[in-house]
C-alpha positions as CSV (number, residue, x, y, z in Angstrom):
1,M,-20.7,-47.3,-0.3
2,Y,-21.7,-44.8,2.4
3,Q,-24.6,-42.6,1.5
4,Y,-25.2,-39.2,3.1
5,D,-28.1,-38.7,5.4
6,E,-29.8,-35.3,5.9
7,L,-27.3,-34.2,8.5
8,D,-24.3,-35.0,6.3
9,Q,-25.8,-33.2,3.3
10,A,-26.8,-30.2,5.5
11,L,-23.3,-29.9,6.8
12,V,-21.7,-29.9,3.4
13,D,-24.3,-27.5,1.9
14,A,-23.7,-25.1,4.8
15,R,-20.0,-25.2,4.3
16,V,-20.4,-24.4,0.6
17,A,-22.6,-21.4,1.4
18,E,-20.2,-20.2,4.1
19,F,-17.2,-20.4,1.9
20,R,-19.0,-18.7,-1.0
21,D,-19.6,-15.7,1.3
22,Q,-16.0,-15.8,2.6
23,T,-14.6,-15.8,-1.0
24,R,-16.9,-13.0,-2.0
25,R,-15.7,-10.9,0.9
26,H,-12.1,-11.6,0.2
27,L,-12.4,-10.7,-3.5
28,A,-14.2,-7.5,-2.5
29,G,-11.3,-6.6,-0.2
30,E,-13.3,-7.1,3.0
31,L,-11.1,-10.0,4.1
32,S,-7.3,-9.7,3.9
33,E,-5.2,-12.6,2.6
34,E,-4.0,-13.2,6.2
35,E,-7.7,-13.4,7.4
36,F,-8.7,-15.5,4.4
37,R,-5.8,-18.0,4.5
38,P,-7.1,-20.2,7.4
39,L,-10.6,-20.1,5.9
40,R,-9.5,-21.4,2.5
41,L,-7.2,-23.9,4.0
42,R,-10.1,-25.4,5.9
43,N,-11.7,-25.9,2.6
44,G,-8.8,-27.6,0.8
45,L,-7.6,-24.5,-1.1
46,Y,-3.9,-23.8,-1.4
47,I,-2.1,-21.0,-3.4
48,Q,0.6,-22.8,-5.4
49,R,3.3,-21.7,-7.7
50,H,1.1,-20.8,-10.7
51,A,-2.5,-20.9,-9.5
52,P,-4.7,-22.1,-6.6
53,M,-4.8,-25.8,-6.0
54,L,-8.0,-27.5,-4.7
55,R,-7.7,-30.8,-2.9
56,I,-10.9,-32.8,-3.1
57,A,-11.6,-35.4,-0.4
58,I,-12.2,-39.0,-1.4
59,P,-12.8,-40.7,1.9
60,Y,-10.8,-44.0,2.1
61,G,-10.4,-43.8,-1.6
62,L,-13.9,-44.9,-2.6
63,L,-15.7,-43.3,-5.6
64,S,-19.0,-44.0,-7.4
65,A,-19.2,-43.8,-11.1
66,R,-21.4,-40.7,-10.7
67,Q,-18.8,-39.0,-8.6
68,L,-16.1,-39.8,-11.1
69,H,-18.2,-38.3,-13.8
70,T,-18.6,-35.2,-11.7
71,L,-14.9,-34.9,-11.1
72,A,-14.4,-35.1,-14.9
73,A,-17.0,-32.4,-15.5
74,V,-15.3,-30.1,-12.9
75,A,-11.8,-30.7,-14.4
76,R,-13.1,-30.0,-17.8
77,R,-15.0,-26.8,-16.9
78,Y,-13.0,-25.3,-14.2
79,D,-9.4,-26.7,-14.7
80,R,-7.3,-27.8,-17.7
81,G,-9.1,-31.0,-18.3
82,Y,-7.3,-33.3,-15.8
83,G,-6.9,-34.1,-12.2
84,H,-4.1,-35.5,-10.0
85,F,-4.7,-38.5,-7.7
86,T,-2.6,-38.4,-4.5
87,T,-1.1,-40.8,-2.0
88,R,-3.8,-39.9,0.4
89,Q,-6.5,-41.1,-2.0
90,N,-7.6,-37.6,-2.8
91,L,-7.8,-35.7,-6.1
92,Q,-6.1,-32.3,-6.7
93,L,-7.0,-29.7,-9.3
94,N,-4.0,-27.6,-10.1
95,W,-5.5,-24.7,-12.1
96,P,-8.9,-23.5,-10.7
97,R,-9.6,-19.8,-10.5
98,L,-10.3,-18.6,-6.9
99,E,-13.6,-17.1,-7.9
100,D,-14.7,-20.4,-9.3
101,V,-14.0,-22.6,-6.2
102,P,-17.4,-22.0,-4.5
103,E,-19.1,-23.2,-7.8
104,I,-16.8,-26.3,-7.8
105,L,-17.7,-27.1,-4.2
106,A,-21.4,-26.6,-4.9
107,Q,-21.2,-29.0,-7.8
108,L,-19.3,-31.6,-5.7
109,A,-21.9,-31.3,-3.0
110,T,-24.6,-32.5,-5.4
111,V,-22.8,-35.9,-5.5
112,Q,-21.9,-36.1,-1.8
113,M,-18.4,-34.8,-2.1
114,H,-16.4,-31.9,-0.5
115,S,-13.0,-30.6,0.3
116,I,-13.5,-30.2,4.1
117,Q,-10.3,-30.9,6.1
118,T,-8.1,-31.8,3.2
119,S,-5.7,-29.2,4.5
120,G,-5.2,-27.2,7.6
121,N,-4.1,-28.3,11.1
122,C,-6.9,-30.8,11.6
123,I,-7.7,-34.5,11.1
124,R,-7.2,-35.1,7.4
125,N,-8.8,-37.6,5.1
126,V,-8.7,-41.1,6.7
127,T,-7.1,-43.6,4.4
128,A,-7.4,-47.4,4.1
129,D,-6.3,-50.4,2.2
130,H,-7.5,-50.2,-1.4
131,L,-8.2,-53.9,-1.3
132,A,-10.6,-53.5,1.7
133,G,-13.4,-56.0,1.6
134,V,-12.0,-58.1,-1.2
135,A,-8.6,-59.3,0.1
136,A,-8.5,-62.9,1.5
137,D,-5.9,-61.9,4.2
138,E,-8.2,-59.4,5.8
139,V,-9.2,-59.6,9.5
140,D,-12.1,-57.3,8.9
141,D,-13.1,-54.6,6.5
142,P,-11.5,-51.3,7.6
143,R,-13.9,-49.0,5.7
144,P,-16.7,-48.9,8.3
145,Y,-14.3,-47.7,10.9
146,C,-12.8,-45.1,8.5
147,E,-16.3,-43.8,7.9
148,I,-17.0,-43.6,11.6
149,I,-13.8,-41.7,12.2
150,R,-14.7,-39.4,9.3
151,Q,-18.0,-38.6,10.8
152,W,-16.6,-38.1,14.3
153,S,-13.7,-35.9,13.2
154,S,-15.5,-33.7,10.6
155,V,-15.5,-30.1,11.9
156,H,-14.8,-31.5,15.4
157,P,-14.5,-28.2,17.4
158,E,-11.8,-29.5,19.8
159,F,-9.6,-30.7,17.0
160,T,-10.0,-27.9,14.4
161,Y,-6.8,-26.1,15.3
162,L,-4.3,-28.7,16.2
163,P,-0.6,-27.9,16.4
164,R,-0.2,-29.4,12.9
165,K,-2.0,-31.7,10.5
166,F,-3.0,-35.1,11.7
167,K,-3.3,-38.3,9.6
168,I,-4.9,-41.6,10.4
169,A,-4.8,-44.8,8.4
170,V,-6.7,-48.0,9.1
171,T,-5.8,-51.4,7.8
172,G,-7.5,-54.8,8.1
173,S,-4.6,-56.8,6.7
174,P,-1.2,-57.9,8.1
175,A,0.2,-56.8,4.7
176,D,-0.5,-53.1,5.7
177,R,-1.3,-51.8,2.2
178,A,-2.3,-48.5,3.9
179,A,1.3,-47.5,5.0
180,S,-0.2,-47.1,8.5
181,E,3.2,-47.1,10.3
182,V,4.1,-43.8,8.8
183,H,1.0,-42.0,10.0
184,D,0.3,-40.0,13.1
185,V,-2.0,-42.8,14.2
186,G,-2.1,-46.2,12.6
187,L,-4.9,-48.6,13.4
188,H,-4.5,-52.3,12.7
189,L,-7.6,-54.5,13.0
190,V,-6.8,-57.6,15.0
191,R,-8.5,-60.3,17.1
192,D,-7.5,-61.2,20.7
193,A,-7.1,-64.7,22.1
194,Q,-10.9,-64.9,22.6
195,G,-11.6,-63.8,19.1
196,Q,-12.8,-60.3,20.0
197,L,-12.2,-57.7,17.3
198,G,-10.2,-54.6,18.1
199,F,-7.2,-52.5,17.1
200,T,-3.5,-52.4,17.7
201,V,-2.8,-48.7,17.9
202,L,0.4,-47.1,16.7
203,V,1.3,-43.5,17.2
204,G,4.0,-41.0,16.2
205,G,4.8,-42.1,12.6
206,G,5.4,-39.7,9.8
207,L,7.8,-38.7,7.1
208,G,8.9,-35.1,6.1
209,R,11.9,-33.5,7.8
210,M,12.0,-36.0,10.6
211,P,11.0,-39.4,9.3
212,I,9.9,-41.8,12.1
213,I,8.2,-45.1,12.1
214,G,5.1,-45.3,14.5
215,Q,5.3,-47.2,17.7
216,V,2.7,-49.3,19.4
217,I,0.9,-47.5,22.2
218,R,-1.8,-50.1,22.8
219,E,-1.6,-53.7,21.7
220,F,-5.4,-54.3,21.8
221,L,-8.1,-51.7,21.9
222,P,-11.8,-52.9,21.8
223,V,-13.8,-51.5,19.0
224,A,-16.2,-49.8,21.5
225,D,-13.3,-47.7,22.8
226,L,-12.0,-46.5,19.4
227,L,-13.3,-42.9,19.5
228,S,-12.6,-42.2,23.1
229,Y,-9.0,-43.5,22.9
230,L,-8.4,-41.4,19.7
231,E,-9.8,-38.5,21.7
232,A,-7.3,-39.1,24.5
233,I,-4.4,-39.2,22.1
234,L,-5.5,-36.0,20.3
235,R,-6.0,-34.2,23.6
236,I,-2.5,-34.9,24.8
237,Y,-1.1,-33.8,21.5
238,N,-3.3,-30.7,21.4
239,R,-2.1,-29.6,24.9
240,Q,1.5,-30.5,24.7
241,G,2.4,-30.4,21.0
242,R,4.7,-27.5,19.9
243,R,3.2,-24.5,18.2
244,D,6.3,-22.3,18.1
245,N,7.9,-24.1,15.2
246,I,6.0,-25.5,12.2
247,H,8.8,-28.0,11.5
248,R,8.6,-29.4,15.1
249,A,4.8,-29.4,15.5
250,R,3.8,-33.0,14.4
251,I,2.9,-35.5,17.1
252,K,5.9,-37.6,16.2
253,V,8.1,-34.9,17.6
254,L,6.2,-34.9,20.9
255,V,6.3,-38.7,21.1
256,K,10.0,-38.7,20.5
257,A,10.6,-36.0,23.0
258,L,8.6,-37.7,25.7
259,G,9.4,-41.3,24.8
260,I,6.7,-43.8,24.0
261,E,6.3,-45.0,27.6
262,R,5.7,-41.5,29.0
263,F,3.4,-40.6,26.1
264,R,1.5,-43.8,26.7
265,D,1.2,-43.0,30.4
266,L,-0.2,-39.6,29.6
267,V,-2.8,-40.9,27.1
268,E,-3.9,-43.7,29.5
269,A,-4.2,-41.2,32.4
270,E,-6.3,-38.9,30.2
271,W,-8.4,-41.8,28.9
272,Q,-9.0,-43.2,32.4
273,E,-9.8,-39.9,34.0
274,N,-12.6,-39.2,31.4
275,R,-13.8,-42.8,31.4
276,P,-17.1,-42.0,33.2
277,H,-17.9,-39.5,30.5
278,H,-17.0,-41.7,27.5
279,V,-19.6,-42.4,24.9
280,Q,-18.7,-45.8,23.7
281,L,-19.0,-46.7,20.1
282,P,-22.2,-48.8,20.1
283,Q,-22.1,-52.1,18.1
284,A,-25.4,-51.1,16.6
285,E,-23.8,-48.1,15.1
286,V,-20.9,-50.1,13.8
287,E,-23.4,-52.5,12.1
288,R,-25.4,-49.6,10.7
289,V,-22.3,-48.2,9.0
290,R,-21.1,-51.6,8.0
291,A,-24.3,-52.2,6.1
292,F,-23.1,-49.6,3.6
293,F,-20.1,-51.8,2.8
294,R,-21.8,-55.1,2.6
295,P,-20.6,-57.5,0.0
296,Q,-21.7,-56.9,-3.6
297,P,-24.3,-59.2,-5.1
298,Y,-21.7,-61.5,-6.5
299,E,-22.6,-64.3,-8.9
300,I,-21.8,-67.9,-8.0
301,L,-18.9,-68.5,-10.3
302,A,-15.8,-70.7,-10.6
303,D,-12.3,-69.5,-11.0
304,L,-11.0,-69.5,-14.5
305,P,-7.4,-70.1,-15.7
306,A,-5.2,-67.2,-16.5
307,P,-5.5,-66.0,-20.1
308,A,-3.2,-67.6,-22.6
309,G,-2.0,-66.8,-26.2
310,N,-1.8,-63.1,-26.0
311,A,1.4,-61.9,-24.5
312,R,0.2,-58.4,-23.7
313,L,-2.9,-59.7,-22.1
314,Q,-0.9,-62.2,-20.1
315,A,1.4,-59.5,-18.8
316,W,-1.5,-57.2,-17.8
317,Y,-3.2,-60.1,-16.0
318,R,0.0,-60.9,-14.1
319,Y,0.9,-57.4,-13.1
320,N,-2.4,-55.4,-13.1
321,T,-4.8,-57.9,-11.5
322,H,-5.0,-59.2,-8.0
323,A,-6.7,-62.3,-6.4
324,H,-10.2,-61.8,-5.0
325,K,-11.7,-63.6,-2.1
326,V,-14.8,-64.5,-4.1
327,P,-14.3,-67.2,-6.7
328,G,-14.7,-66.1,-10.3
329,Y,-13.7,-62.5,-9.6
330,R,-10.4,-60.5,-9.6
331,A,-9.4,-56.9,-8.6
332,V,-8.0,-54.9,-11.5
333,F,-5.6,-52.0,-11.2
334,V,-6.0,-49.1,-13.6
335,S,-2.5,-47.9,-14.2
336,L,-2.1,-44.1,-14.1
337,K,1.6,-44.7,-14.9
338,A,1.7,-44.9,-18.7
339,H,5.2,-44.2,-19.9
340,G,5.4,-40.5,-20.9
341,E,2.6,-39.4,-18.6
342,V,2.7,-37.8,-15.2
343,P,2.2,-40.4,-12.4
344,G,-1.2,-40.0,-10.9
345,D,-2.6,-37.7,-13.6
346,M,-5.9,-38.6,-15.3
347,S,-7.7,-36.7,-18.1
348,A,-11.4,-35.8,-17.9
349,E,-12.0,-38.0,-20.9
350,Q,-10.4,-41.0,-19.1
351,M,-12.4,-40.3,-16.0
352,D,-15.7,-40.3,-17.9
353,A,-14.8,-43.5,-19.8
354,L,-13.7,-45.3,-16.6
355,A,-16.9,-44.3,-14.9
356,E,-18.9,-46.1,-17.6
357,I,-16.5,-49.0,-17.5
358,A,-17.0,-49.3,-13.7
359,R,-20.8,-49.3,-14.2
360,R,-20.5,-52.3,-16.6
361,Y,-17.7,-54.3,-15.0
362,S,-17.4,-53.4,-11.2
363,F,-20.7,-52.5,-9.7
364,G,-20.2,-48.8,-10.5
365,L,-17.4,-48.3,-8.0
366,V,-13.8,-47.1,-8.4
367,R,-11.1,-47.0,-5.8
368,V,-8.1,-44.7,-5.4
369,T,-4.9,-46.5,-4.3
370,H,-2.2,-45.3,-2.0
371,T,0.2,-45.7,-4.9
372,Q,-1.6,-43.2,-7.2
373,N,-3.4,-45.7,-9.3
374,L,-7.1,-46.7,-9.5
375,L,-8.7,-50.0,-8.8
376,L,-11.8,-51.8,-10.1
377,A,-12.3,-54.2,-7.1
378,D,-14.9,-56.6,-8.4
379,V,-14.5,-57.7,-11.9
380,R,-15.8,-61.1,-13.2
381,Q,-12.9,-63.2,-14.6
382,R,-14.8,-63.9,-17.7
383,D,-14.9,-60.1,-18.4
384,L,-11.2,-59.5,-18.0
385,E,-10.2,-59.6,-21.6
386,A,-12.9,-57.3,-22.7
387,L,-12.1,-54.9,-19.9
388,W,-8.4,-55.0,-20.8
389,R,-9.1,-54.0,-24.4
390,E,-11.1,-51.0,-23.2
391,L,-8.5,-49.9,-20.7
392,E,-5.7,-50.4,-23.3
393,A,-7.5,-48.1,-25.7
394,L,-7.6,-45.4,-23.0
395,R,-3.9,-45.9,-22.1
396,L,-4.9,-47.1,-18.7
397,A,-3.6,-50.7,-19.0
398,T,0.2,-50.3,-18.9
399,P,1.2,-53.6,-17.3
400,N,3.7,-52.1,-14.8
401,I,2.0,-52.3,-11.4
402,G,4.6,-53.1,-8.8
403,T,7.5,-52.5,-11.2
404,L,10.1,-49.7,-11.3
405,T,8.0,-47.4,-13.5
406,D,5.0,-47.7,-11.2
407,M,6.6,-44.8,-9.3
408,I,5.0,-42.4,-6.8
409,A,5.8,-38.8,-7.4
410,C,4.5,-35.5,-5.9
411,P,3.9,-32.6,-8.4
412,G,7.2,-31.0,-7.4
413,L,8.5,-27.7,-8.6
414,D,6.2,-27.7,-11.7
415,F,3.3,-26.8,-9.4
416,C,4.2,-26.7,-5.7
417,S,5.4,-23.5,-4.1
418,L,7.2,-25.5,-1.4
419,A,9.3,-27.7,-3.7
420,N,13.0,-27.4,-4.3
421,A,13.2,-29.4,-7.4
422,G,11.1,-30.8,-10.2
423,T,9.8,-34.4,-10.2
424,L,7.8,-34.7,-13.4
425,D,10.8,-34.4,-15.8
426,V,12.7,-36.9,-13.7
427,A,9.8,-39.3,-13.9
428,R,9.7,-39.1,-17.7
429,Q,13.5,-39.5,-17.7
430,I,13.1,-42.8,-15.7
431,Q,10.3,-44.0,-17.9
432,Q,12.3,-43.4,-21.0
433,R,15.3,-45.3,-19.7
434,F,13.3,-48.2,-18.4
435,D,10.8,-48.5,-21.3
436,D,11.6,-52.1,-22.0
437,L,8.9,-54.1,-20.2
438,D,10.8,-57.4,-20.4
439,Y,13.7,-55.6,-18.6
440,L,11.3,-54.2,-16.0
441,Y,9.8,-57.7,-15.4
442,D,13.3,-59.2,-15.0
443,L,14.0,-56.6,-12.3
444,G,10.8,-57.6,-10.4
445,E,9.2,-55.7,-7.6
446,I,10.9,-52.3,-7.1
447,E,9.2,-49.2,-5.6
448,I,10.5,-45.8,-6.6
449,K,9.1,-42.9,-4.6
450,M,10.0,-39.3,-5.4
451,S,9.5,-36.0,-3.6
452,G,10.4,-32.5,-4.6
453,C,11.2,-31.3,-1.1
454,M,11.6,-32.5,2.5
455,N,7.9,-32.5,3.1
456,A,7.9,-36.0,1.5
457,C,4.5,-35.9,-0.2
458,G,6.0,-38.6,-2.5
459,H,7.0,-40.8,0.5
460,H,10.6,-41.0,-0.7
461,H,11.8,-42.1,2.7
462,V,10.0,-45.5,2.3
463,G,10.7,-46.2,-1.3
464,H,12.9,-49.2,-2.2
465,I,14.6,-46.5,-4.1
466,G,13.8,-43.0,-2.8
467,I,14.5,-39.8,-4.7
468,L,14.5,-36.4,-3.0
469,G,14.9,-33.1,-4.9
470,V,17.2,-30.6,-3.3
471,D,18.3,-27.1,-4.2
472,K,22.0,-26.4,-4.7
473,H,22.6,-22.7,-5.4
474,G,19.6,-22.5,-7.6
475,E,20.1,-25.8,-9.4
476,E,18.0,-29.0,-9.1
477,W,19.9,-32.0,-7.6
478,Y,18.6,-35.3,-6.3
479,Q,19.5,-37.4,-3.2
480,I,19.1,-41.1,-3.5
481,T,18.1,-43.5,-0.7
482,L,17.9,-47.3,-0.7
483,G,16.1,-49.9,1.4
484,G,12.9,-48.1,2.5
485,S,9.6,-49.8,2.8
486,A,6.1,-49.0,4.0
487,S,4.5,-52.4,4.0
488,G,5.6,-55.7,5.6
489,V,8.7,-54.7,7.5
490,T,8.5,-50.9,7.5
491,A,11.9,-49.2,7.1
492,L,13.4,-45.8,6.3
493,G,15.8,-45.7,3.4
494,E,19.5,-44.9,3.8
495,V,21.1,-42.1,1.8
496,I,23.8,-43.6,-0.5
497,G,25.9,-40.5,-0.9
498,P,26.1,-37.1,-2.5
499,S,23.1,-35.9,-4.6
500,V,23.3,-36.2,-8.4
501,R,22.4,-33.8,-11.1
502,K,19.0,-33.9,-12.7
503,N,20.2,-35.4,-16.0
504,E,22.0,-38.2,-14.1
505,V,19.1,-39.5,-12.0
506,A,17.9,-42.2,-14.4
507,A,21.5,-43.4,-15.2
508,T,22.3,-43.6,-11.5
509,I,19.3,-45.7,-10.9
510,E,20.2,-48.0,-13.8
511,R,23.7,-48.5,-12.3
512,I,22.1,-49.4,-9.0
513,V,19.7,-52.0,-10.4
514,E,22.4,-53.5,-12.5
515,V,24.3,-54.2,-9.3
516,Y,21.1,-56.0,-8.1
517,R,20.9,-58.0,-11.2
518,G,24.5,-59.2,-10.8
519,V,24.3,-60.2,-7.1
520,R,20.7,-61.2,-6.4
521,A,20.0,-64.7,-5.1
522,D,17.4,-66.9,-6.9
523,G,14.0,-65.3,-6.4
524,E,15.3,-62.5,-4.3
525,R,13.6,-59.1,-4.5
526,F,15.6,-55.9,-4.9
527,L,14.6,-54.8,-1.3
528,D,15.8,-58.2,0.1
529,T,19.1,-57.9,-1.7
530,V,19.7,-54.4,-0.3
531,R,18.9,-55.6,3.2
532,R,21.2,-58.6,2.8
533,L,24.2,-56.7,1.4
534,G,23.7,-53.1,2.7
535,I,24.1,-50.1,0.5
536,K,27.9,-50.3,0.0
537,P,28.0,-52.2,-3.3
538,F,25.2,-50.1,-4.8
539,K,26.9,-46.9,-3.6
540,E,30.3,-47.9,-5.2
541,Q,28.7,-48.5,-8.6
542,A,26.4,-45.4,-8.4
543,Y,29.4,-43.1,-8.1
544,A,32.0,-45.1,-10.1
545,P,33.4,-43.3,-13.2
546,H,31.3,-44.0,-16.2
547,P,31.4,-42.8,-19.8
548,A,28.8,-40.1,-19.4
549,A,30.9,-38.4,-16.7
550,A,34.2,-38.6,-18.8
C-alpha cells in the first residue's frame, strides 16, 4: 500500500489548514455562500437535503486497518455512527456539521487520508479493479498507475477548473471489473506484439443525462507516454468543452459533437506539438511506486477443497469468495447488502470489527469495490470458516454477491438534494420480495442498479435491470431498463415502457424475472436471455394485468 512521503503529507496538512481558515471566515460572515461554495467543493463537501455531506477519498479503493478504524471513529464522533461506500470506491458521511469538517479532515490527515478532489470540476478519485494484484487474468497490476495518476493530478493547476468533473478508471483485466468504458477516460493495460506493456485508451464514456460508451482513441500507448497523453486529452477538453450548460459540459458531449476521429486528430496534434517538452514517465518511477504494491508475504500452501457439510458456509463460499492467483488463498467479499439494510452502508462498530479481522486474516488491508461491497483480498483458505463465522456475527456475510439483492443504489431522495425519488425504500422492498436465497440462487447472476435521478450515481443505465427514479407531479415513479452491462460487453439498458409506481417496483421486477425463468436456455444468464430475445416478452409481462392492479 502506498505510503505518503514528506511532500504528500505536507500537501494534505496545508490543505487542512487552508480549509480550516476558509470555514472560519465563512461562519464569521466574511465569505458568502457563493464565495465559499467552490472552496468547500474542492474539499469534498456538499450541502445535501438535510445536512452537509463529506466525501472522503479512498484512492483506487485501498484501505489499511488503521484507516478503517479512523473512519469508524470519525463516523461515531462527527456523524450518526455509519458511513456509505460509493461506486467510486469512496466513503460518504451524510450528517457532519459544517463547523466540524476541518476537525474531520485533520483527523483523516493523521492516517494519510483526505477529501481533496472528491468533488468539483477536476480529476476525481481514480478507480481500479478491486481484484487488482490477486486476479489470475490480470495483464498487470493497475494500482501503481492509479497512484501515479493520483499524484500527477492532485491540485494540478491546469486542471483544477475543468468544464466539468473528470473520471478515470484503470483496469488490468480483460473482464474490466472497473467499468472503465463508462468513464471519461478508461485505461486498459495490454501488451503489444513484442510483449511491451502499455494502455489501450478509451475516451468519452459516461452515464447521466446522456449515457455513452467510451470509444478507443489509441490502441496502444507505451507506459512512458501515459501522463503526457492524458495531458493532451485534458487540454483539448479544457479548451473546447462547453461551459455554458452544465448538462452539456462533460467530455463525452465534446467527443460526440466532434466525432471520435476529429477528437483523436486534435489530441494527437496537441500531443505531437508538445512532444519536445514532454516529461516521460521514467520506468524507475514506475518501479518505485510498484514497490508499494509488491505481493504480500504469502505462505507456500496448497489449495484446499471447498467446504462441505454446512449449507450456509457452502453458499457463502460459492457466492462471496473468489479465486486467488496464489495457491492456498482466496479473496473474500464482505457483503454490505444484508437484507433490510441500506446498500453500501456500514456502521462504525462494523468498521472497527472488520479492521481487526483484516489484521488477522488479510495482511491488515481492506478494499472497497465498485459494487459497494468490501473485499479482503488475501485470506488463507484454511481460515475461511473462522472468518465466515466472524463476518456472519457482524451481518457482513450475506451470501448474495452477484445475485439480484446485491444491488447498487445511490442515497436518493432520502439524502440527495438533486434526487427526484427515493431509492432506499425501494431497495428494502426488493430485498423483502426476494428474501428466499434458494430462489435468488436459481435466478443466477442478475445486477440491479438504481439511481434517484438522471445523474446516474447508481449506474442504472448499465444494470442488467436498471431502475431510475422520476418525479411525476410530486409523486415518485420508477423507470425500468433491461440489458445494460458495464463489464464484458458493455451495453446501455433499454427502457421497457412507462414508469411504475413506487409500491409496484418489486412486483414488476418479479414478473420480469419470472419470464426469464420460463424461457431461459440451459445455463443461460438473465443478461444473455435478454440479449437473445430482446425486451418484448419482458415488457408484455411487466405491464400485463395482474391481481394487484385489479
